[in-house]
Every structure is written in structure tokens, then in C-alpha cells.
C-alpha positions as a Markdown table, in Angstrom:
| # | Residue | x | y | z |
|---|---|---|---|---|
| 1 | Unk | 108.2 | 79.4 | 71.3 |
| 2 | Unk | 107.3 | 81.7 | 74.8 |
| 3 | Unk | 106.4 | 80.5 | 77.8 |
| 4 | Unk | 102.8 | 81.9 | 77.0 |
| 5 | Unk | 102.5 | 79.7 | 74.0 |
| 6 | Unk | 103.7 | 76.6 | 75.7 |
| 7 | Unk | 100.9 | 77.1 | 78.5 |
| 8 | Unk | 98.0 | 78.2 | 76.0 |
| 9 | Unk | 98.8 | 75.0 | 74.0 |
| 10 | Unk | 98.3 | 72.8 | 77.5 |
| 11 | Unk | 95.2 | 74.8 | 78.1 |
| 12 | Unk | 93.3 | 75.2 | 74.6 |
| 13 | Unk | 91.8 | 72.2 | 72.6 |
| 14 | Unk | 93.8 | 71.0 | 70.1 |
| 15 | Unk | 93.2 | 68.9 | 66.9 |
| 16 | Unk | 94.0 | 65.1 | 66.7 |
| 17 | Unk | 97.3 | 65.4 | 64.8 |
| 18 | Unk | 98.7 | 67.4 | 67.9 |
| 19 | Unk | 97.2 | 65.2 | 70.5 |
| 20 | Unk | 99.3 | 62.2 | 68.6 |
| 21 | Unk | 102.4 | 64.3 | 69.1 |
| 22 | Unk | 101.5 | 65.7 | 72.1 |
| 23 | Unk | 99.4 | 63.2 | 74.4 |
| 24 | Unk | 99.1 | 66.1 | 77.0 |
| 25 | Unk | 96.6 | 68.3 | 74.9 |
| 26 | Unk | 93.0 | 67.7 | 74.8 |
| 27 | Unk | 91.3 | 67.4 | 71.6 |
| 28 | Unk | 88.5 | 69.5 | 70.2 |
| 29 | Unk | 86.0 | 66.0 | 70.6 |
| 30 | Unk | 87.3 | 65.9 | 74.2 |
| 31 | Unk | 86.9 | 69.6 | 74.5 |
| 32 | Unk | 83.1 | 69.4 | 73.2 |
| 33 | Unk | 81.9 | 66.6 | 75.6 |
| 34 | Unk | 83.0 | 68.1 | 78.3 |
| 35 | Unk | 79.5 | 70.2 | 80.4 |
| 36 | Unk | 78.8 | 73.9 | 79.2 |
| 37 | Unk | 80.9 | 74.7 | 82.6 |
| 38 | Unk | 83.6 | 73.4 | 82.4 |
| 39 | Unk | 83.9 | 74.4 | 78.5 |
| 40 | Unk | 83.3 | 78.0 | 79.6 |
| 41 | Unk | 86.3 | 77.7 | 82.2 |
| 42 | Unk | 88.7 | 76.9 | 79.3 |
| 43 | Unk | 89.0 | 80.9 | 78.0 |
| 44 | Unk | 89.4 | 82.1 | 81.3 |
| 45 | Unk | 92.3 | 79.7 | 82.1 |
| 46 | Unk | 93.7 | 81.2 | 78.8 |
| 47 | Unk | 93.0 | 85.0 | 80.2 |
| 48 | Unk | 94.6 | 83.9 | 83.3 |
| 49 | Unk | 98.3 | 83.3 | 81.8 |
| 50 | Unk | 100.5 | 85.9 | 83.3 |
| 51 | Unk | 101.4 | 88.3 | 81.0 |
| 52 | Unk | 105.1 | 88.5 | 81.3 |
| 53 | Unk | 105.0 | 84.8 | 80.0 |
| 54 | Unk | 104.9 | 86.3 | 76.1 |
| 55 | Unk | 108.3 | 87.7 | 76.7 |
| 56 | Unk | 109.8 | 84.4 | 78.6 |
| 57 | Unk | 111.6 | 81.7 | 76.4 |
| 58 | Unk | 110.3 | 78.4 | 77.0 |
| 59 | Unk | 113.1 | 75.9 | 78.1 |
| 60 | Unk | 112.6 | 73.4 | 75.4 |
| 61 | Unk | 113.8 | 76.2 | 73.4 |
| 62 | Unk | 116.8 | 76.9 | 75.5 |
| 63 | Unk | 117.7 | 73.1 | 75.5 |
| 64 | Unk | 117.5 | 72.8 | 71.7 |
| 65 | Unk | 119.5 | 76.0 | 71.0 |
| 66 | Unk | 122.1 | 74.5 | 73.0 |
| 67 | Unk | 122.4 | 71.0 | 71.7 |
| 68 | Unk | 122.1 | 72.4 | 68.2 |
| 69 | Unk | 125.0 | 75.1 | 68.7 |
| 70 | Unk | 127.2 | 71.7 | 70.0 |
| 71 | Unk | 126.3 | 69.4 | 67.6 |
| 72 | Unk | 126.8 | 72.1 | 64.5 |
| 73 | Unk | 130.7 | 72.9 | 65.7 |
| 74 | Unk | 131.5 | 68.9 | 65.9 |
| 75 | Unk | 129.6 | 67.9 | 63.0 |
| 76 | Unk | 129.5 | 70.3 | 60.3 |
| 77 | Unk | 131.4 | 73.6 | 60.9 |
| 78 | Unk | 134.8 | 71.7 | 62.1 |
| 79 | Unk | 134.9 | 69.4 | 59.6 |
| 80 | Unk | 133.7 | 71.2 | 56.7 |
| 81 | Unk | 136.6 | 74.0 | 57.6 |
| 82 | Unk | 138.9 | 71.4 | 57.4 |
| 83 | Unk | 138.0 | 70.3 | 54.0 |
| 84 | Unk | 136.0 | 67.0 | 54.8 |
| 85 | Unk | 133.1 | 66.3 | 52.0 |
| 86 | Unk | 131.8 | 62.8 | 53.2 |
| 87 | Unk | 128.7 | 62.4 | 54.8 |
| 88 | Unk | 127.7 | 63.7 | 58.3 |
| 89 | Unk | 126.6 | 60.4 | 60.1 |
| 90 | Unk | 127.4 | 59.6 | 63.4 |
| 91 | Unk | 129.7 | 56.4 | 62.0 |
| 92 | Unk | 131.8 | 59.2 | 59.7 |
| 93 | Unk | 132.2 | 61.8 | 61.5 |
| 94 | Unk | 133.2 | 59.3 | 64.4 |
| 95 | Unk | 136.0 | 57.9 | 62.2 |
| 96 | Unk | 137.3 | 61.2 | 60.9 |
| 97 | Unk | 137.7 | 62.5 | 64.8 |
| 98 | Unk | 139.6 | 59.1 | 65.4 |
| 99 | Unk | 141.2 | 57.9 | 62.5 |
| 100 | Unk | 142.1 | 61.0 | 60.8 |
| 101 | Unk | 142.6 | 63.5 | 63.4 |
| 102 | Unk | 145.6 | 64.5 | 61.8 |
| 103 | Unk | 144.6 | 64.9 | 58.8 |
| 104 | Unk | 141.6 | 67.1 | 60.0 |
| 105 | Unk | 143.8 | 69.1 | 62.3 |
| 106 | Unk | 146.3 | 70.0 | 59.4 |
| 107 | Unk | 143.5 | 71.0 | 57.3 |
| 108 | Unk | 142.3 | 73.2 | 59.4 |
| 109 | Unk | 145.7 | 74.7 | 60.4 |
| 110 | Unk | 146.0 | 75.7 | 56.8 |
| 111 | Unk | 142.5 | 77.5 | 56.7 |
| 112 | Unk | 141.5 | 78.6 | 59.8 |
| 113 | Unk | 142.6 | 82.1 | 61.1 |
| 114 | Unk | 143.5 | 80.4 | 64.4 |
| 115 | Unk | 146.0 | 76.8 | 65.2 |
| 116 | Unk | 143.7 | 74.1 | 65.0 |
| 117 | Unk | 144.4 | 73.2 | 69.0 |
| 118 | Unk | 142.9 | 76.7 | 69.8 |
| 119 | Unk | 140.0 | 75.8 | 67.9 |
| 120 | Unk | 139.6 | 72.3 | 69.3 |
| 121 | Unk | 140.4 | 73.6 | 72.9 |
| 122 | Unk | 137.5 | 76.6 | 72.4 |
| 123 | Unk | 135.0 | 74.5 | 71.0 |
| 124 | Unk | 135.6 | 72.1 | 73.9 |
| 125 | Unk | 135.0 | 74.8 | 76.4 |
| 126 | Unk | 131.9 | 75.8 | 74.6 |
| 127 | Unk | 130.5 | 72.5 | 74.7 |
| 128 | Unk | 131.1 | 72.0 | 78.6 |
| 129 | Unk | 129.7 | 75.4 | 79.2 |
| 130 | Unk | 126.6 | 74.5 | 77.2 |
| 131 | Unk | 126.3 | 71.4 | 78.9 |
| 132 | Unk | 127.0 | 72.7 | 82.1 |
| 133 | Unk | 124.0 | 75.4 | 81.4 |
| 134 | Unk | 121.6 | 72.7 | 79.9 |
| 135 | Unk | 122.3 | 70.7 | 83.6 |
| 136 | Unk | 121.3 | 73.5 | 85.7 |
| 137 | Unk | 117.9 | 74.5 | 83.2 |
| 138 | Unk | 117.3 | 70.7 | 83.4 |
| 139 | Unk | 117.3 | 70.7 | 87.7 |
| 140 | Unk | 115.9 | 74.2 | 87.1 |
| 141 | Unk | 113.0 | 72.8 | 85.5 |
| 142 | Unk | 112.4 | 69.5 | 87.3 |
| 143 | Unk | 112.8 | 71.9 | 90.6 |
| 144 | Unk | 109.8 | 73.8 | 89.1 |
| 145 | Unk | 107.8 | 70.8 | 88.4 |
| 146 | Unk | 108.3 | 69.6 | 92.0 |
| 147 | Unk | 107.0 | 73.1 | 93.4 |
| 148 | Unk | 104.1 | 72.7 | 91.2 |
| 149 | Unk | 101.3 | 72.3 | 93.6 |
| 150 | Unk | 97.8 | 73.3 | 91.5 |
| 151 | Unk | 97.1 | 73.2 | 87.8 |
| 152 | Unk | 94.4 | 75.7 | 86.9 |
| 153 | Unk | 93.2 | 74.6 | 83.7 |
| 154 | Unk | 90.1 | 73.3 | 82.7 |
| 155 | Unk | 90.1 | 69.3 | 81.9 |
| 156 | Unk | 91.9 | 66.5 | 83.2 |
| 157 | Unk | 95.3 | 66.6 | 85.0 |
| 158 | Unk | 98.4 | 66.4 | 82.7 |
| 159 | Unk | 100.9 | 64.2 | 83.8 |
| 160 | Unk | 103.8 | 65.9 | 85.7 |
| 161 | Unk | 106.1 | 65.9 | 82.4 |
| 162 | Unk | 103.2 | 67.7 | 80.7 |
| 163 | Unk | 103.0 | 70.9 | 83.2 |
| 164 | Unk | 106.8 | 71.6 | 83.2 |
| 165 | Unk | 107.3 | 74.5 | 80.4 |
């Protein structure tokens, strides 16, 4: 989702199911209850979204990608390459890493192109880098929220977390 789409969702009316999942949006019934001058300001605010936002990913997508990458390595790729065929629940994967780590490592050594310690070290290093980038991204989001001084969209002013893209 681009930053442009994120901003547009916050500025345009949406259906009731969207409001149930995203309380910051304005429903169509709320929108049509506004006075005409306020309703006419909504399309103008959509046109005021900077065009360069079209090419910027929203921060939520970047956070999600980092999370998915880390979880995929720990929960799927390493266990599957090591021959694990059980469920991928948190409890089962934790038991795999904690009580059967030597079996996991031995199986991984036999099928992987590199030694298991190298694979674990690179995975751990990658996850640390992802965590560092996610922390920096969240700090940037919070800093931009703190600097966000005015809201130009028509309708009720959204909560602080809703304004942050």
C-alpha cells in the first residue's frame, strides 16, 4: 500500500465493515450527514495529497515485511530444510529448537549448502538487522507523529495513531 492510498483512506468515506476494522475512517452515513460545504471539502483534500506519496510505501508495509521475513526463516525455512514435518505452532517450534536442536542441526548439515552454525549465525544476524531497522522505523513514525501539527482532511480529527502512515 502506498502512502498516497493510506492518506486517501483516512480522508475519504468508507463502508461500515471498513470502519469496524479501522475506526479512524469516516463512514458513508457520517459523510452524508455533514453539511454540503464540509462534504465538498473532502474531494479537495484528496487532490491535496502530494503526488510523490504515490511512490512511497507506507511504513506499515515495511514493518510487515520485516516481521514476515524473520518469522519465515525461524518457523518455516530452517525447520523444513532440516526435515521437520510437524505443526508450525509456536509451542512445537519452540520444542524443536529447545529440545531437539542437535537433531535439527545434524539434519540441516546434511542437506544445506553451508554448515548449520553458519546458517544459524546468518539467520540470527539477519533477524538482528531486521529488528534494528524496525526499531528505527517505529522511532521515525513516532517522531513524525509528534511533528504532525495540523490535519487538513474534512471531518472529525482522527486519533494520533490514525494520522501516522
